[in-house]
C-alpha positions as CSV (number, residue, x, y, z in Angstrom):
1,M,0.0,0.0,0.0
2,N,2.8,2.4,0.9
3,S,4.3,2.0,-2.6
4,L,1.2,3.6,-4.0
5,L,1.7,6.8,-1.9
6,L,3.8,9.6,-3.2
7,S,6.5,11.0,-0.9
8,T,6.6,14.6,0.3
9,E,9.2,15.4,-2.3
10,E,7.1,13.9,-5.1
11,W,4.0,15.7,-4.1
12,E,6.2,18.9,-4.1
13,A,7.1,18.1,-7.7
14,V,3.3,17.9,-8.5
15,R,2.6,21.1,-6.7
16,L,5.6,22.8,-8.4
17,T,4.4,21.6,-11.8
18,L,1.0,23.2,-11.3
19,V,2.5,26.5,-10.1
20,V,5.0,26.6,-12.9
21,A,2.3,26.0,-15.5
22,A,0.0,28.6,-14.0
23,R,2.8,31.2,-14.0
24,A,3.7,30.3,-17.6
25,V,0.2,30.8,-18.8
26,G,-0.5,33.9,-16.7
27,C,2.6,35.6,-18.1
28,G,2.4,34.4,-21.6
29,L,-1.3,34.7,-22.4
30,P,-1.6,38.6,-22.5
31,L,1.3,38.7,-25.0
32,A,-0.1,35.8,-26.9
33,V,-3.5,37.6,-27.3
34,L,-1.7,40.8,-28.4
35,T,0.4,38.9,-30.9
36,A,-2.6,37.0,-32.3
37,W,-4.6,40.2,-32.7
38,V,-1.7,41.8,-34.6
39,L,-1.2,38.8,-36.9
40,A,-5.0,38.4,-37.5
41,R,-5.9,42.0,-38.1
42,Y,-2.9,43.7,-39.7
43,R,-0.6,43.3,-42.7
44,F,2.9,44.7,-42.4
45,P,6.4,44.2,-43.9
46,G,8.1,41.2,-42.2
47,R,4.8,39.6,-41.1
48,P,5.7,36.1,-42.4
49,I,9.0,36.3,-40.4
50,V,7.2,37.3,-37.2
51,D,4.7,34.5,-37.8
52,A,7.5,32.0,-38.3
53,L,9.4,33.1,-35.2
54,V,6.2,32.9,-33.1
55,H,5.7,29.3,-34.2
56,L,9.3,28.3,-34.1
57,P,9.1,26.5,-30.7
58,L,6.6,24.1,-32.2
59,V,9.1,22.7,-34.7
60,L,12.4,23.1,-32.8
61,P,13.5,20.3,-30.5
62,P,12.6,21.4,-26.9
63,V,16.3,21.0,-25.9
64,V,17.3,23.5,-28.6
65,T,14.7,26.0,-27.3
66,G,16.1,25.5,-23.8
67,W,19.6,26.0,-25.0
68,L,18.6,29.2,-26.8
69,L,17.0,30.5,-23.6
70,L,20.2,29.6,-21.8
71,I,22.2,31.7,-24.2
72,I,19.8,34.7,-24.1
73,F,18.7,34.6,-20.4
74,G,21.8,33.1,-18.8
75,I,23.9,35.1,-16.4
76,R,26.2,36.1,-19.3
77,G,23.5,36.3,-21.9
78,P,22.4,39.7,-23.5
79,V,19.2,39.8,-21.6
80,G,20.1,37.7,-18.5
81,S,23.1,39.8,-17.7
82,L,21.1,43.0,-17.7
83,L,18.4,41.5,-15.5
84,Y,21.0,40.3,-13.1
85,D,23.1,43.5,-13.0
86,W,20.2,45.9,-12.8
87,F,17.7,44.0,-10.8
88,G,19.6,41.1,-9.2
89,L,17.2,38.8,-11.1
90,R,18.4,35.4,-12.2
91,L,16.2,33.2,-14.3
92,V,18.5,30.3,-15.1
93,F,18.2,27.3,-12.8
94,T,15.2,28.8,-10.9
95,T,11.4,28.2,-10.6
96,A,10.9,31.4,-12.6
97,G,13.2,30.0,-15.3
98,A,11.1,26.8,-15.5
99,S,8.0,29.0,-16.0
100,L,9.8,31.0,-18.7
101,A,10.7,27.8,-20.5
102,C,7.1,26.5,-20.4
103,A,5.8,29.9,-21.5
104,V,8.0,29.9,-24.5
105,M,7.1,26.4,-25.5
106,T,3.4,26.9,-25.2
107,F,3.3,30.5,-26.6
108,P,2.6,29.2,-30.2
109,V,-0.3,27.1,-28.9
110,M,-2.0,30.1,-27.3
111,V,-1.3,32.4,-30.3
112,R,-2.8,29.9,-32.7
113,A,-5.9,29.3,-30.7
114,V,-6.6,33.0,-30.2
115,R,-5.8,33.8,-33.9
116,L,-8.1,31.1,-35.2
117,S,-10.9,32.4,-33.0
118,L,-10.3,36.0,-34.2
119,E,-10.3,34.9,-37.8
120,A,-13.6,33.0,-37.3
121,A,-15.3,36.1,-35.8
122,D,-17.5,38.3,-38.0
123,P,-15.4,41.4,-38.9
124,G,-18.6,43.2,-39.6
125,L,-19.2,43.6,-35.9
126,E,-15.9,45.5,-35.4
127,Q,-16.7,47.6,-38.5
128,A,-20.1,48.4,-37.1
129,A,-18.6,49.4,-33.7
130,Q,-16.1,51.7,-35.6
131,T,-19.0,53.3,-37.5
132,L,-20.7,54.0,-34.2
133,G,-17.6,55.9,-33.0
134,A,-15.8,53.2,-31.0
135,G,-12.0,53.7,-30.9
136,R,-9.5,51.0,-31.6
137,F,-9.0,50.0,-28.0
138,D,-12.8,50.3,-27.3
139,R,-13.4,47.8,-30.1
140,L,-10.6,45.6,-28.8
141,A,-12.0,45.4,-25.3
142,N,-15.7,45.4,-26.0
143,V,-16.0,43.5,-29.3
144,T,-12.8,41.7,-30.4
145,L,-11.8,40.1,-27.1
146,P,-15.3,38.8,-26.3
147,L,-15.5,37.3,-29.8
148,A,-12.0,35.8,-29.3
149,S,-12.9,34.5,-25.8
150,P,-13.3,30.8,-26.9
151,G,-9.8,30.8,-28.3
152,I,-8.4,32.6,-25.3
153,L,-9.8,30.2,-22.8
154,V,-9.1,27.1,-24.9
155,G,-5.6,28.3,-25.6
156,A,-4.9,29.0,-21.9
157,I,-6.2,25.5,-20.9
158,V,-4.3,23.7,-23.6
159,A,-1.1,25.6,-22.8
160,Y,-1.5,24.9,-19.1
161,A,-2.0,21.2,-19.9
162,T,1.0,21.2,-22.2
163,S,3.2,22.9,-19.6
164,L,2.4,20.1,-17.2
165,G,4.3,17.8,-19.6
166,E,7.2,20.0,-20.7
167,F,10.6,18.4,-20.2
168,G,13.3,19.3,-22.7
169,A,13.3,23.0,-22.4
170,V,12.9,23.0,-18.6
171,I,15.7,20.6,-17.8
172,T,18.0,22.4,-20.2
173,F,17.3,25.9,-19.0
174,A,16.2,25.4,-15.4
175,A,17.9,22.1,-14.6
176,N,16.5,19.3,-12.3
177,I,16.7,20.8,-8.8
178,A,14.3,19.1,-6.3
179,G,12.0,21.7,-4.7
180,Q,12.9,24.4,-7.2
181,T,12.7,23.2,-10.8
182,Q,11.9,19.5,-10.6
183,T,8.5,19.3,-12.2
184,L,6.5,16.1,-12.6
185,P,8.2,15.1,-15.9
186,L,11.6,15.6,-14.4
187,A,10.6,13.7,-11.3
188,I,9.6,10.8,-13.6
189,F,12.9,11.0,-15.3
190,T,14.7,11.0,-12.0
191,A,12.8,7.9,-10.8
192,L,13.8,6.1,-14.0
193,Q,17.5,6.7,-13.2
194,V,17.2,4.8,-9.9
195,P,17.4,1.0,-10.0
196,G,13.9,-0.4,-9.3
197,G,12.4,3.0,-9.8
198,E,10.0,1.9,-12.6
199,A,7.1,1.5,-10.1
200,K,7.5,5.0,-8.8
201,A,7.8,6.4,-12.3
202,G,4.6,4.6,-13.2
203,E,2.8,6.2,-10.3
204,L,4.0,9.6,-11.3
205,S,3.1,9.0,-14.9
206,L,-0.4,8.1,-13.8
207,V,-0.7,11.4,-12.1
208,S,0.6,13.1,-15.2
209,V,-1.9,11.3,-17.4
210,V,-4.8,12.2,-15.1
211,L,-3.8,15.9,-15.1
212,A,-3.4,15.9,-18.9
213,L,-6.9,14.3,-19.5
214,I,-8.5,16.9,-17.1
215,G,-6.9,19.7,-19.2
216,L,-8.1,18.2,-22.5
217,F,-11.6,17.6,-21.2
218,L,-11.8,21.1,-19.8
219,S,-10.6,22.5,-23.1
220,E,-13.3,20.7,-25.1
221,W,-16.0,21.6,-22.7
222,A,-15.0,25.3,-22.5
223,N,-14.9,25.5,-26.3
224,K,-18.4,24.1,-26.8
225,R,-19.9,26.2,-24.0
226,L,-18.4,29.5,-25.2
227,N,-19.3,28.8,-28.9
228,A,-22.8,28.0,-27.8
229,V,-23.0,31.3,-25.9
230,L,-21.7,33.2,-29.0
231,G,-24.2,31.4,-31.2
232,R,-21.5,29.6,-33.3
């Protein structure tokens, strides 16, 4: 019976996974909505390049993404050195770094979901609001964002669920430090490195599967409910 119970350290990995995912989505979602809005509503020079860069983490190996983050946000990196010298903020090998890695990996998921929702919305509603005198930001807050709400919510839920399983970028950029950066996937990896740890890895994997299924079911339910409210 005891073999079925997770240790305090393992429950900490589960808790840390949920926290890291929440921070990743909380920080990445506003920028993802803005990016999706710009890509869906505006045409400008270099737009294909921006679009490609946004979706790059989807096609790059996660380890490569983590390595790029290490170069950019490491202590000696162009951004990481400034954050450390000016604010004493270090992202590499920290919980915040794990959240950053998850945010970067799930950013394309959020952008794509919001963008598809925006492109499916009736542009005539925004044009009607403009005709009635609504400014750009009034239209964004009162027309565009409500119309995009299914994509925003689904994108957030899917990104959260995806963050729960992120491994390569996290271990490369934030390392595998128990209590700080050891999320559930990393705890499973650690268990598999110990002789006879397959049973413990199986228990942790079961937790991971349950969390992922909950995220997927919530995504599908939220999408149907919001589309029904919007009459789609």
